[in-house]
N, C-alpha and C positions, 0 to 999 in steps of 0.2 A: 471801298467795297463796290462802288458803282461799276468798276471795270469788270467785276466778276460776272455781271449779267451777260457779258459777251463770251464767257469761257466756252460754253458748248459750241457756239458758232465758230469760235477760233479752232476748236478741236476738229470740227467737221471740215473746215477749210484745209487744215493740215493733212487730214486723211485723204481728201481729194487730191492734194498735191502729191501724196505718196502713191497715187494710182490704186486706190482701194486696198495700196499696200495697207412686344415680344421681349421681354426682358429675360426670358429663360435662355441660357446658353445652349446652343447646339453642340453636339459632340464635336470636338476638335480633332479632325482626322490626323493620324500620324502618316503624313503623305509619303514618308520614306518607304513605307511598306508597299506602295504602289510600284516601286522600282525593283525590277528583277535583279537578283544577284548574279545572273548569268553574264557571260562575256559579250563580245561584239559579234553581231551577225554580218555586218557590212562595215567596210572601212573606206575613208577618203583621206586624201592628202591635199595640202594647199594648192589651189589652182583655180582657173576661171570657172565660176559657178559650181564649185565642188560641193558646197553645202546643199545647194538647190538640187543637184543631181542625186546626192545621197538621200535627201528627204523624199524625193520623188520615187525612189526605189524601194522604200520601206513598206513592208506588209504588216498586218496586225501581229503584235507580239515581238517584232524584231527591234533590235538595238543597233542604231547606226552610230559609229564612233569616228571621231576626227583625230588624225595624227597631230603631233605638236605643230604649232605655228599660227599664223594669222590668215584668216579667211575673210574675204570681202563680199558683201551682199550687194543689193538687197536679197532677202530670202522670204519667200511666201509659202506658207504651209497650208495646203487645202486637202490634206489626206486625213484619214481616220483610222484609229485602231478599233478595238472592241473592248467591252467590259472585261477587265482582267488581262487584256492583251493590248496595252498601249503601244504606239510607236514612240520610240525614244531616241533623242538626239543628245549625245554626250561626248566628252573627250575619251580617247583611248585611255585605259587605266594608267594613271601616273602622268598623263600629258597635261600641259597648260595650253589652252586654246583660246584665242581671241577671235570673235566674230564681229566684224566692223561693218555697220550698215543697218538699215531698217529691217526688223523682223516682224512679219505680219502673220497672224494665225486667223484665217478667215472663218466665216460662219459655216462653211462646209466641213470644218474640222471638229473632231471629237477624240477623246482618249489619246492625248498627246502629252509626252513628258519632255521637258527641257531641263537638263541638269548639269551643274558644275562647269558652266561655260562663263567666259568673260564676254559679256554682251555690251558692245560699245556704241550701239545706236547709230543713227544716221549722221552723216557728215553734212547734211543739209539743214540749216537752221529752221526750226518750226515743225519738223517731221518727227512725230512721236515714235518710240520703239522701246519695248515690244507693244504692238497693237494686237489686242486679243478680242475676237468676236465669236469664238467657237465655244464649245462646251466640254466639260470634264478635261480641263487643261491644267497641268501641274508644272510650275516653275520651282525647282528645288536646288538650293545651294549654288546659285549663280551670283556673279558680280555684275550689276547692271548700272550703267552710267552713259553719259553722252558728252561729257566735258562742257556742260552748260550750253547746250544748243536747243533743247526742246523738252517737252514732257517725256518721262520714261514710260512706265506702264500706263496704257490707255485702254480701259475695259469698256467695250460696248459703245455703239453710236447709232442713232436712229436710221442713218442711211446704210450702214455697213453690217448691222446685226447686234443682237443682244449677247453679252457674255454670260454664260451660265456655268455655275459650279467650277469656277477657276480658283485654284489654290496657289498662293505665292508664299513659299515657306523657306525660311532660313537663308534668305538671300541678303546681299549687301546692295542697297539701292541709294545712290549718292550722286551729288553734283549734277542733278537734272535741272533743266530750266534755264532760260537765258538770263544773263545779268547785264545791266541792272534789272532787278526783279520787276515783273509785270503784274503779279498776283494772278496769273493765268497758267502757270507751268509748274508741274508738281512731280513728286516721286511716284506716287500711285494715285491715278485718277480713275475712280470707280464711277463711271458716268451713267451707263445703262446696263445694269448687271443684276443677277440674282444668285444668291448663294455663294458669294465670294468669300474666301478664307485668306486672311493676311496674318501669318503666324510665324513668330520667332525670327523676324527679320531685323537687320540694322538699317534704319532709314534715316539718313543724315546729310546735312549740308546741301539740301536741295533749295533752289532759289525761292520757291513759294511753299505750298503745303507739302507736308510729308505724306498725308493720306487725305484725299479729297472725295467726300461722299456727296456727289452733286451731279445732276439733279434727280436721278432716278435709280439710286442704289438701294436695294432691298435685301434684307436677310444677310447682311455682311457681318462677318465675325473677325474682329481685329484683336489679336491676343498675343501676349508674350513678346511684343516688339520693343525695341529701343528706337524712339522717334525723337531725335535730338538735333538741335542746331539748324533746323530748317527755317525758312521765312516764317511759317506758321506750323503748328503741329498737326491738328486734325480738325475738320469742319464738317458740319451737317448743313446741307443747303437744298434749295429747290427753286423752281420756276413758278409762274402764277398758277398752273394747274397740276403740277406734280412735284413731289418732294421726297427726299430720302426718308425711309421709314423702316422700322423693325431691324435696326442695326445695333449690334452689341460691341462695345469697346471695353475690354477688361484686361487687367493684369499687364498693362504696358507701362513703360517709362516714357513720358511725354514731357520734354524738357527743353529749356534754353532757346526758345524761338526768338529769332533775331529781329523780326519786323512787326509781328502782331502777337496774338494770343497763342497759348499752347492748345486750348480747346475753344472752338468758335462756332457760331451759327450764322447763316445768311439765307433767309427765306424771302422770296419775292412775291409772295401771295399765300399759297398753300403752306401750312406749317406741318413739318414732319411729326409723325407719331411713332411711339414704340421704340425710340432710340434711347439707349442707356449707356452711360459712362460710369463704370463701377470698378472699384478696387484697383485703380491705377495709381502710379506714383507720378505726380504732376508738380512741376516747379521750375523756377528759373526763367530767364529771358527778359525782354524789354518791358513786358506788361505784367510781370509778377510783382504786385505791390504787397505781397504777403498772403494772397489768396490762390497762388499757384498759376496765375496767368490764365484763368478760366473766365471766358466772357460772361458777364452778368448783366441782366438776368439770364438764366439758362432757358432759352426758348427752343422748343422742338426736341429737347433731350432731357433725360433725368440723370441727376448726379447721385451716386450711392457709394458711400464708404471709400472714397478716394483718399489717398495719403498725399498731403502737400509737403513736399520735401525736395531738397536738391539731390540729384543723383551723384554718386561718387564713382567715376569710372577709373579703370586701372591706369590709363595713360591716354594722351591725345591720339585719337584715331582707333583706340581700343575700347570698345563699348561693353566689355565685360565689367560687371560690377565689382568694386573692391570688397573684400571681406568686411563685414560690419555695415555695409551700406543699408540705410533704412529701406531703400527701394527693393532690396532682395526679398523683403517680407511679402510683397504683393506681386512681384513679377511672375507671370504664368509661364514658367519655363526655366531652363538652366541658366543661372547668371554667369556661369563660366564657359558657356558654349560660344565658339567663334562662328559667326554667320558667314555664309558664302563658301567659295572654293578655296583651296590653298592659295596664298598670296604669291 
């Protein structure tokens, strides 16, 4: 746990290397309604800086589509849509699109939708992707990985900006973080953020934490996710003067952590308040001795009506719940839904 004290500094260093590249549940938005049913306003084909040129051309309310193929970054989004008129980046209907390289959404951005893309992160070890420092940003039905080179989602940083009202919904987030594990690289790192929504994702086989709420994550809502087979499941943490607070984790499957606990805390001074873990299905992993693999005593968060049980998935790599799984009783979402874009 001592190495976790350097996590925020490590993230800041990685971002510099990239070139600046409450217990009551809030309403869980159906983020899919934010995506227009209309077709493509602008199209791009694979080529040098094709994604960047497409993004730079979009105006509020426009949908930019990518033809089938592999596109290489990095890509930096510093543009904004408007309320009800986001700028959207997605594949052309029916296309399978890979975007390889760091994706950064800067503090200048707002009302941006990224959907149904295969985002394969940076080829440079230690560079997170996607980096999100804007507001009103939606990631919907993407496949996010980097082949174990770095953190995947990195939300907010004191130097580069606070992330506000970011929704990460129905994505596959997997194989993030260098191996052997360092306890510093995660699937979703909510570092400096307000109003984050992590809903209905499959978050699996990441080197370290599936969801990291540290050190200044507030009003985060984590619901309906399968968080399985990561180094650790989810953690609440803080630094000497600031700590994660008012975060709600409910209706998830948090299971089979390979290195540490399924639910953990790590406060280096200030203790978080208003954090609640309720009605989740928690179990399995190296530290489950019959209590679900929940770090005890529970400091900085409240436990409420959680189910300690082993999840039963349909098949390896298929995180839909089997009929009759005990976890289906508490999962806040459809146990038969496949997260992410078509494989």
